[in-house]
C-alpha positions in Angstrom: 0.0 0.0 0.0 1.3 3.5 -1.0 1.5 6.4 1.3 -1.1 8.9 0.7 0.4 12.0 -1.2 0.3 15.2 0.7 -1.9 18.1 -0.6 1.4 20.0 -1.4 2.6 17.3 -3.5 -0.5 17.2 -5.6 -0.9 21.0 -5.9 -1.7 22.3 -9.3 1.2 24.1 -11.0 0.7 26.6 -13.7 1.6 25.2 -17.1 3.3 28.4 -17.9 5.9 27.9 -15.2 6.7 24.5 -16.5 7.0 25.5 -20.1 9.0 28.6 -19.4 11.5 27.2 -17.0 14.0 24.6 -18.5 14.6 22.8 -15.2 10.8 22.4 -14.6 10.2 21.4 -18.2 12.6 18.6 -17.8 11.6 17.8 -14.3 8.0 17.6 -15.3 9.0 15.3 -18.2 8.5 17.6 -21.1 5.1 18.4 -19.6 3.8 15.0 -19.1 3.9 15.6 -15.2 1.2 18.4 -15.5 -1.4 15.7 -15.8 -3.9 16.0 -12.8 -4.3 12.2 -12.8 -1.4 9.7 -12.6 1.4 12.0 -13.6 4.0 9.3 -12.7 2.3 6.9 -15.1 2.3 9.6 -18.0 5.9 10.4 -17.1 6.7 6.7 -17.6 5.0 6.8 -20.9 7.0 9.8 -22.0 10.0 7.5 -21.6 8.9 5.0 -24.2 10.1 6.8 -27.4 13.4 7.5 -25.6 13.7 3.8 -24.8 12.9 2.9 -28.4 15.8 5.1 -29.6 18.3 4.2 -26.9 17.6 0.5 -27.6 19.3 0.8 -30.9 22.6 1.6 -29.2 25.1 -0.7 -27.8 24.8 -1.8 -24.2 27.7 0.4 -23.3 26.2 3.4 -25.0 22.8 2.7 -23.4 24.2 2.4 -19.9 26.4 5.5 -20.3 23.4 7.7 -21.4 21.2 6.3 -18.5 24.0 7.1 -16.1 24.2 10.5 -17.5 20.5 11.0 -17.3 20.5 9.8 -13.7 23.3 12.3 -12.8 21.6 15.2 -14.6 18.3 13.9 -12.9 19.5 14.8 -9.6 20.1 18.3 -10.6 17.0 18.6 -12.6 14.8 17.3 -9.6 16.6 19.5 -7.1 16.2 22.6 -9.3 12.5 21.8 -10.0 11.8 21.3 -6.3 13.6 24.6 -5.5 11.6 26.5 -8.3 8.3 25.0 -7.0 9.0 25.4 -3.4 7.5 22.0 -2.9 9.4 18.9 -1.8 8.9 16.0 -4.3 6.0 17.3 -6.2 4.2 14.6 -7.9 4.6 16.3 -11.2 8.3 15.9 -11.1 8.5 12.8 -13.3 12.2 12.9 -14.6 12.8 10.1 -12.1 10.1 7.8 -13.6 11.7 8.4 -17.1 15.0 7.3 -15.8 13.8 4.5 -13.8 11.9 3.1 -16.7 15.1 3.3 -18.7 16.8 1.4 -15.9 14.1 -1.2 -16.1 14.8 -1.8 -19.9 18.5 -2.0 -19.7 19.8 -4.9 -21.9 16.2 -5.7 -23.1 15.9 -5.8 -26.9 13.0 -3.5 -28.1 9.6 -5.1 -28.6 6.2 -3.7 -27.8 5.7 -6.6 -25.5 8.9 -6.1 -23.5 8.2 -2.3 -23.5 4.6 -2.9 -22.2 5.9 -5.5 -19.6 8.7 -3.4 -18.4 6.3 -0.4 -18.1 3.9 -2.5 -16.0 6.6 -3.8 -13.7 8.2 -0.6 -13.2 5.0 1.2 -12.3 4.0 -1.7 -10.0 7.4 -1.3 -8.0 7.2 2.4 -8.1 3.7 2.5 -6.7 4.1 -0.4 -4.2 7.6 0.7 -3.0 8.6 -2.5 -1.4 11.4 -2.5 1.2 14.0 -0.9 0.9 12.3 1.5 -1.7 9.9 2.8 0.8 12.4 3.4 3.4 14.7 5.3 1.0 11.6 7.2 -0.3 11.0 8.4 3.3 14.5 9.0 4.5 16.5 10.4 1.4 15.4 13.8 0.3 16.3 16.5 -2.4 17.1 15.6 -6.0 19.1 12.5 -5.1 16.2 11.2 -3.0 13.7 11.9 -5.7 15.9 9.9 -8.1 17.0 7.2 -5.8 13.7 5.3 -5.1 12.8 5.2 -8.8 16.2 4.0 -9.8 15.8 1.1 -7.2 12.2 0.3 -8.5 13.8 0.2 -11.9 16.4 -2.3 -10.7 13.7 -4.5 -9.1 11.6 -4.3 -12.1 14.5 -5.1 -14.5 15.4 -8.2 -12.4 11.7 -9.4 -13.0 11.6 -8.5 -16.6 15.0 -10.4 -17.3 13.5 -13.4 -15.6 10.5 -13.1 -17.9 12.4 -12.5 -21.2 12.7 -16.2 -22.1 9.0 -16.5 -22.2 8.5 -13.3 -24.3 10.2 -14.8 -27.4 
């Protein structure tokens, strides 16, 4: 069961702010985090075209870009939080984008694997099993925003790789 989101984390943010501030535009997943319903799910959907493109790269190239996006994500999420004045606003979905890319590491592109990876990532991100929930509650700032989704991506990736032989 997930922790209820505080009203501040669900507060509506003017779209003008998101589309005029580069940090918030990235943090809100190119605008996908503005959705009043399930912004994390829409943020994860925003990662699908990026995954389709990255899956054409070598594993080394894929991992290098995901590591770079994670490192940038710490700054992006921190700056978005500062601009909004709200800690870990639900519309900040850069972490979902990178978490999904972690899920899909070393997975050949197919719509079936992309969909299963999406479902698994969302499951772990929403349920936040131990130690994800503990990290979500205790690690804050840009690093904290990113960390729980990266770990959810690792859990989802492990399950997805176990399922890959049956997807062929």
